[in-house]
MARKOL-967181 format. One line per field, with one value per residue (C-alpha): residue number from 1; residue in one letter; x, y, z. Coordinates in Angstrom, 2 decimals, always signed. Layout:
<recs>
i: (NUM|...) $
aa: (a|...) $
px: (X|...) $
py: (Y|...) $
pz: (Z|...) $
</recs>
This chain:
<recs>
i: (1|2|3|4|5|6|7|8|9|10|11|12|13|14|15|16|17|18|19|20|21|22|23|24|25|26|27|28|29|30|31|32|33|34|35|36|37|38|39|40|41|42|43|44|45|46|47|48|49|50|51|52|53|54|55|56|57|58|59|60|61|62|63|64|65|66|67|68|69|70|71|72|73|74|75|76|77|78|79|80|81|82|83|84|85|86|87|88|89|90|91|92|93|94|95|96|97|98|99|100|101|102|103|104|105|106|107|108|109|110|111|112|113|114|115|116|117|118|119|120|121|122|123|124|125|126|127|128|129|130|131|132|133|134|135|136|137|138|139|140|141|142|143|144|145|146|147|148|149|150|151|152|153|154|155|156|157|158|159|160|161|162|163|164|165|166|167|168|169|170|171|172|173|174|175|176|177|178|179|180|181|182|183|184|185|186|187|188|189|190|191|192|193|194|195|196|197|198|199|200|201|202|203|204|205|206|207|208|209|210|211|212|213|214|215|216|217|218|219|220|221|222|223|224|225|226|227|228|229|230|231|232|233|234|235|236|237|238|239|240|241|242|243|244|245|246|247|248|249|250|251|252|253|254|255|256|257|258|259|260|261|262|263|264|265|266|267|268|269|270|271|272|273|274|275|276|277|278|279|280|281|282|283|284|285|286|287|288|289|290|291|292|293|294|295|296|297|298|299|300|301|302|303|304|305|306|307|308|309|310|311|312|313|314|315|316|317|318|319|320|321|322|323|324|325|326|327|328|329|330|331|332|333|334|335|336|337|338|339|340|341|342|343|344|345|346|347|348|349|350|351|352|353|354|355|356|357|358|359|360|361|362|363|364|365|366|367) $
aa: (m|d|r|r|e|t|p|s|l|e|q|l|r|r|y|a|i|a|r|s|l|f|k|p|t|s|l|p|r|a|i|a|r|l|g|f|v|q|a|d|p|m|r|a|p|a|r|a|q|d|l|i|l|a|q|r|v|k|n|y|r|v|g|e|l|e|r|r|y|p|r|l|a|i|e|e|d|f|f|i|n|y|g|f|v|q|r|e|t|v|a|l|l|h|p|r|g|e|p|p|a|w|d|a|w|d|t|g|m|q|a|r|a|e|e|v|l|a|f|a|r|r|h|r|r|t|h|g|k|h|v|q|a|h|f|d|h|g|r|m|k|r|w|g|s|n|l|n|v|g|a|h|l|l|d|g|l|h|y|r|g|l|l|r|v|e|r|r|e|a|g|t|r|i|y|q|a|i|e|h|p|p|q|d|d|s|p|a|s|r|l|m|r|a|g|r|l|l|d|m|v|v|q|l|y|a|p|l|p|a|t|s|l|r|y|l|c|r|l|l|s|s|g|v|s|h|l|a|a|e|i|r|q|l|h|e|r|a|k|s|r|y|a|h|a|e|v|d|g|l|l|w|f|w|p|q|g|e|k|p|a|a|a|r|h|r|v|d|d|r|l|r|f|l|a|p|f|d|p|v|v|w|d|r|r|r|f|q|l|l|w|g|w|e|y|k|l|e|a|y|v|p|a|h|k|r|r|m|g|h|y|a|m|p|m|l|w|g|e|h|m|l|g|w|a|n|l|k|a|v|d|g|r|l|q|h|e|l|g|f|a|g|q|r|p|r|s|r|a|f|k|l|a|l|d|e|a|l|q|q|m|h|e|f|l|d|l) $
px: (+6.89|+5.76|+2.16|+1.26|+2.33|+0.35|-2.21|-5.92|-7.59|-9.08|-5.60|-4.25|-7.06|-6.28|-2.57|-3.17|-5.11|-2.92|+0.41|-0.81|-3.05|-0.38|-0.64|-0.73|+2.69|+4.44|+4.25|+7.90|+7.72|+4.47|+5.95|+9.10|+7.08|+4.89|+7.76|+5.45|+2.27|+0.23|-1.07|-4.17|-5.48|-9.14|-10.64|-13.65|-13.60|-9.77|-6.82|-5.85|-2.47|-4.16|-6.78|-4.10|-1.96|-4.95|-5.28|-1.66|-0.55|-1.57|-3.95|-3.34|-5.16|-6.04|-3.22|-0.58|+1.65|+1.72|+2.37|+5.27|+6.69|+9.62|+10.85|+10.54|+13.17|+10.70|+10.17|+7.29|+8.18|+6.92|+7.32|+4.70|+2.35|+2.82|+3.27|+5.68|+8.84|+11.69|+14.58|+16.91|+14.60|+15.11|+18.67|+17.17|+14.78|+17.26|+18.75|+15.45|+16.18|+13.56|+9.86|+8.02|+7.91|+4.32|+5.51|+8.85|+9.65|+10.46|+13.33|+11.22|+9.77|+13.21|+14.56|+11.71|+12.41|+16.05|+14.98|+12.67|+15.36|+17.84|+15.21|+14.70|+18.42|+18.61|+15.88|+15.78|+12.06|+10.02|+6.22|+4.28|+2.91|+6.49|+7.24|+4.00|+4.82|+8.39|+7.69|+4.96|+4.73|+0.98|-1.21|-1.24|-3.80|-3.17|-5.39|-8.39|-7.50|-6.08|-2.92|-0.57|+2.77|+4.74|+3.06|+3.73|+7.41|+7.72|+6.06|+8.40|+11.53|+10.37|+9.83|+13.32|+14.82|+15.97|+13.55|+12.22|+9.16|+10.51|+7.09|+3.49|+1.46|-2.30|-1.70|+0.47|+3.96|+6.94|+9.92|+13.67|+16.45|+18.42|+21.29|+21.55|+25.01|+26.12|+25.22|+27.31|+25.97|+27.49|+25.12|+25.33|+24.47|+21.55|+20.16|+20.56|+18.66|+15.85|+15.65|+15.29|+12.48|+10.66|+11.03|+9.37|+6.42|+6.01|+6.43|+3.68|+1.07|+1.67|+0.26|+0.08|-1.49|+0.91|-1.15|-0.95|+2.80|+3.18|+1.08|+3.06|+6.31|+4.98|+4.09|+7.52|+9.22|+7.31|+8.35|+12.04|+12.35|+16.16|+15.86|+13.12|+15.37|+16.47|+12.91|+11.90|+14.81|+13.76|+10.15|+11.27|+13.10|+10.23|+9.90|+13.51|+13.26|+9.89|+7.98|+5.06|+2.38|-0.56|-3.88|-7.15|-5.41|-3.66|-0.04|+0.57|+3.76|+4.90|+8.19|+10.60|+10.45|+6.76|+4.17|+0.66|-0.79|+0.66|-1.89|-0.33|-2.03|-5.04|-7.49|-9.22|-12.94|-12.68|-14.66|-12.53|-13.28|-10.38|-9.17|-9.51|-5.68|-5.08|-2.64|-5.34|-7.70|-5.42|-5.18|-8.66|-7.85|-6.82|-9.83|-12.24|-10.34|-10.31|-13.79|-15.79|-17.18|-15.94|-14.98|-14.48|-13.52|-16.20|-14.97|-14.36|-17.50|-20.50|-22.81|-25.74|-23.60|-22.26|-23.33|-21.33|-20.91|-18.35|-15.65|-16.85|-14.50|-14.38|-15.79|-13.82|-15.19|-12.76|-11.76|-15.08|-15.38|-19.04|-19.45|-18.59|-19.19|-19.46|-18.45|-18.86|-18.19|-21.00|-21.19|-18.97|-20.90|-20.01|-22.60|-22.43|-24.15|-23.46|-23.74|-23.48|-22.21|-24.60|-27.02|-26.45|-25.51|-28.28|-26.27|-25.59|-21.84|-21.97|-23.85|-21.29|-18.38|-19.93|-20.58|-16.94|-15.60|-17.67|-16.50|-12.89|-13.41|-14.97|-11.89|-9.49|-11.19|-11.12|-14.82) $
py: (-16.52|-16.28|-17.50|-14.40|-12.30|-14.31|-11.88|-12.52|-11.86|-8.68|-7.52|-8.29|-6.20|-3.26|-3.62|-3.71|-0.45|+1.42|+0.64|+1.60|+4.59|+6.48|+10.10|+12.32|+13.73|+15.41|+13.92|+12.79|+11.21|+9.42|+7.90|+6.91|+5.22|+3.34|+2.44|+1.93|+3.69|+1.74|+3.74|+3.33|+5.60|+5.30|+8.43|+7.56|+10.14|+10.36|+8.20|+5.47|+7.08|+10.30|+8.51|+6.49|+9.56|+11.65|+9.31|+9.85|+13.37|+16.56|+18.74|+16.64|+17.71|+15.74|+15.73|+16.87|+13.87|+14.52|+18.24|+17.71|+14.56|+16.24|+17.75|+14.57|+11.81|+9.23|+7.30|+5.72|+2.06|-1.49|-3.17|-5.79|-3.56|-0.24|+2.74|+5.06|+4.11|+6.04|+6.63|+4.50|+1.53|+1.75|+0.48|-2.75|-3.18|-2.69|-3.92|-5.81|-7.66|-9.11|-9.34|-12.66|-14.75|-13.67|-10.03|-10.57|-8.87|-10.69|-9.55|-7.01|-5.41|-5.34|-3.41|-0.89|-0.52|+0.32|+2.98|+4.55|+4.38|+6.09|+8.80|+9.27|+9.58|+12.41|+14.35|+15.51|+14.67|+12.24|+12.36|+9.51|+11.88|+12.72|+9.04|+8.59|+11.60|+10.46|+6.76|+4.96|+1.83|+1.41|-0.48|-3.99|-6.39|-7.07|-8.15|-7.72|-4.09|-2.23|-0.65|+1.98|+0.24|+3.38|+3.54|-0.19|+0.29|+3.18|+1.14|-1.77|+0.39|+1.88|-1.57|-2.65|+0.40|+2.16|+5.05|+6.80|+8.98|+12.53|+14.00|+13.96|+16.38|+16.08|+12.54|+11.51|+10.25|+12.25|+9.94|+10.47|+8.08|+6.67|+4.35|+2.43|+1.71|-1.91|-4.02|-6.37|-9.67|-11.88|-14.35|-12.43|-9.11|-10.61|-12.11|-8.81|-6.92|-9.50|-9.35|-5.59|-5.75|-8.53|-6.58|-3.63|-5.84|-7.20|-3.75|-2.36|-5.13|-6.77|-8.60|-11.19|-14.63|-17.21|-17.60|-13.88|-13.81|-16.61|-14.67|-11.47|-13.41|-14.55|-10.94|-9.74|-12.53|-11.41|-7.81|-8.62|-11.88|-11.71|-12.18|-14.81|-17.60|-15.47|-14.51|-18.21|-18.88|-16.06|-17.28|-20.71|-19.07|-16.67|-18.05|-17.12|-13.67|-12.43|-12.60|-15.03|-16.80|-19.11|-17.35|-19.26|-22.03|-19.78|-18.71|-14.94|-12.93|-9.39|-7.49|-8.47|-6.29|-5.35|-6.62|-6.89|-7.57|-4.36|-1.99|+0.97|-0.04|+2.23|+3.15|+6.53|+6.98|+8.63|+7.35|+6.78|+5.94|+3.75|+3.22|-0.40|-0.49|+1.04|-1.12|-1.68|-3.40|-4.47|-8.07|-9.48|-12.68|-10.72|-8.43|-11.34|-12.83|-9.54|-8.26|-11.35|-10.34|-10.40|-7.18|-6.99|-4.24|-4.46|-1.77|-4.40|-6.39|-5.78|-3.22|-5.57|-8.02|-5.50|-5.88|-3.00|-0.55|+0.57|+1.77|+0.78|+2.14|+0.23|+2.30|+2.06|+3.52|+3.11|-0.53|-1.62|-2.10|-1.15|-1.54|+0.54|+3.89|+4.97|+8.62|+10.91|+14.58|+16.10|+19.81|+20.72|+18.61|+15.31|+12.58|+9.42|+6.06|+3.76|+0.03|-1.92|-5.39|-5.49|-3.05|+0.65|+2.39|+4.71|+6.56|+10.29|+9.46|+7.69|+10.57|+13.05|+10.87|+10.39|+14.12|+14.87|+12.26|+13.66|+17.17|+16.01|+14.34|+17.52|+19.52|+16.89|+17.07|+20.91|+21.07) $
pz: (+25.08|+28.71|+28.78|+30.78|+27.72|+25.20|+23.84|+23.41|+20.08|+21.54|+22.53|+19.04|+17.57|+19.82|+19.11|+15.32|+15.43|+17.92|+16.22|+12.73|+13.50|+15.37|+16.48|+13.34|+12.46|+9.53|+6.03|+5.89|+9.35|+8.56|+5.38|+7.26|+9.98|+7.51|+5.22|+2.27|+1.16|-1.37|-4.32|-6.41|-9.20|-8.29|-6.72|-4.58|-3.09|-3.26|-4.18|-1.70|-0.89|+0.12|+2.23|+3.99|+4.77|+5.86|+8.90|+9.89|+8.84|+10.56|+8.47|+5.38|+2.21|-0.90|-3.47|-0.99|-1.62|-5.36|-4.89|-2.43|-4.03|-5.89|-2.60|-0.53|-0.27|-1.61|-4.79|-6.63|-7.08|-6.96|-3.54|-2.69|-4.68|-6.41|-4.14|-2.37|-0.48|+1.07|-1.28|+0.87|+0.21|-3.53|-3.07|-1.62|-4.55|-7.41|-9.57|-9.80|-13.04|-15.29|-14.30|-14.08|-17.30|-18.15|-18.30|-20.08|-23.39|-26.61|-28.82|-30.73|-27.58|-25.99|-29.00|-28.67|-25.01|-25.69|-28.13|-25.53|-22.83|-25.18|-25.82|-22.03|-21.50|-24.05|-22.24|-18.63|-18.30|-20.38|-20.65|-22.20|-24.83|-25.87|-26.43|-28.36|-30.56|-31.28|-31.89|-33.68|-31.48|-31.86|-29.41|-27.96|-26.43|-22.74|-19.85|-22.11|-22.86|-25.83|-24.34|-25.76|-26.34|-25.42|-21.99|-21.52|-22.30|-19.87|-17.14|-17.87|-17.80|-14.51|-13.01|-14.13|-12.38|-15.56|-15.11|-12.03|-11.57|-11.32|-10.64|-11.91|-13.96|-13.38|-12.17|-15.18|-14.46|-15.73|-16.04|-15.68|-16.63|-13.68|-13.05|-9.77|-8.26|-8.36|-5.33|-3.25|-4.55|-1.85|-0.12|+3.16|+1.49|-0.47|+2.71|+4.51|+1.82|+1.75|+5.52|+5.59|+3.04|+4.85|+8.12|+6.42|+5.48|+8.99|+10.54|+8.28|+8.59|+12.01|+13.81|+11.02|+11.08|+9.65|+6.44|+5.78|+6.34|+3.82|+1.27|+1.80|+1.30|-2.05|-3.02|-1.95|-3.87|-6.96|-6.43|-5.95|-7.82|-7.66|-3.85|-3.98|-2.64|+0.31|+1.13|+1.17|+3.49|+5.86|+5.84|+6.91|+9.83|+10.74|+14.27|+15.05|+13.44|+14.72|+17.97|+17.74|+19.69|+19.13|+19.73|+19.47|+17.58|+15.03|+14.88|+14.76|+14.10|+14.98|+15.36|+18.09|+21.17|+20.79|+23.29|+21.91|+25.38|+26.87|+28.42|+26.57|+23.32|+23.68|+20.93|+20.80|+20.20|+16.77|+13.81|+10.71|+7.11|+5.98|+2.43|+1.24|+1.08|+4.51|+6.56|+9.23|+6.77|+3.89|+5.06|+4.50|+6.37|+9.44|+9.04|+9.35|+12.30|+14.21|+13.42|+12.55|+9.13|+5.54|+3.84|+0.06|-2.37|-5.05|-7.45|-10.13|-9.46|-11.77|-10.21|-9.87|-7.81|-5.32|-1.74|-0.18|-3.05|-5.59|-3.15|+0.32|+2.94|+6.23|+9.06|+12.28|+15.51|+18.34|+18.00|+16.48|+12.71|+12.38|+8.64|+5.62|+3.91|+0.28|-0.01|-3.00|-3.64|-5.74|-6.54|-3.61|-1.12|+0.46|+0.05|+2.12|+2.27|+5.24|+5.61|+8.84|+9.60|+12.61|+14.14|+13.52|+16.80|+18.00|+20.60|+20.59|+20.84|+17.48|+15.83|+17.09|+15.99|+12.53|+12.11|+13.08|+10.67|+7.78|+8.58|+8.60|+5.25|+3.89|+4.96|+3.61|+0.19|+0.25|-0.44) $
</recs>
């Protein structure tokens, strides 16, 4: 790279924000541009997928993705995490094959799964309660919890690509049996599929420090274990596949053809409350490099040990990550508690930006 085009850390920060928080568009276009929208069931004050899309879709309202899902060319599936991908991406993920060894089924569980799959194939739609009513699979100990075996089997069949999520009812998945066409399993085809998936990851989370790219390659290898060898091969060749530069002693990667140092990467002066899984803040390593403080999701931390709160949402004002906000809808009103990594801004501009962000959140939640 020409040394004149090597970006500074400040330019990387501006580039990271501008390329991810693009001008709001339609729901299908926003999903297509992101490539993957991570999902999370926690509502505080809304699910992660809704909070992510609210920043990128015109007049988006809570629950809109779930309501429109059956009419969109998207699928719920496991990528690097669980979330939503375009339907064309599913062909790259499947046939996925068996999950990691710690999640594999023994002979007895495999037999139960085949019974559930046969049941799903006989019915157009399959709800977990239908499986529970038809079979007596009982419960199982897993991850310290007492899980319903029927739900576990449905999840496993979905992961293996034998079921798809047809829609949701009150947040509960309704499954449908599916068969994926056979794939060209030649070395060239496998490498092509792995490359397209890794490109999606880089496109979503760039610019990426080298350590973060390595971590994301591991997540992707776990999600598509049948392509793990190809992903390792692509990671070894990352410097030839992606643009890169050393900035302040660290190697960074981003898609070919993009110029992080370009003046066109401008950031508006809006204040935004970002979901913990938003692409701008998802990479905690990058977060600390770009903004100089450590952000953590403390939802699973005991309450007395929390420093930021149950579901602290990073608070971005322009290109400055001021701190975090805990938001809660109570009796039709939005309550907020703010925390700051440094001094709280005292300017009128900040007050106006905060008021506008709270009003937008109020409208998004339909309060």
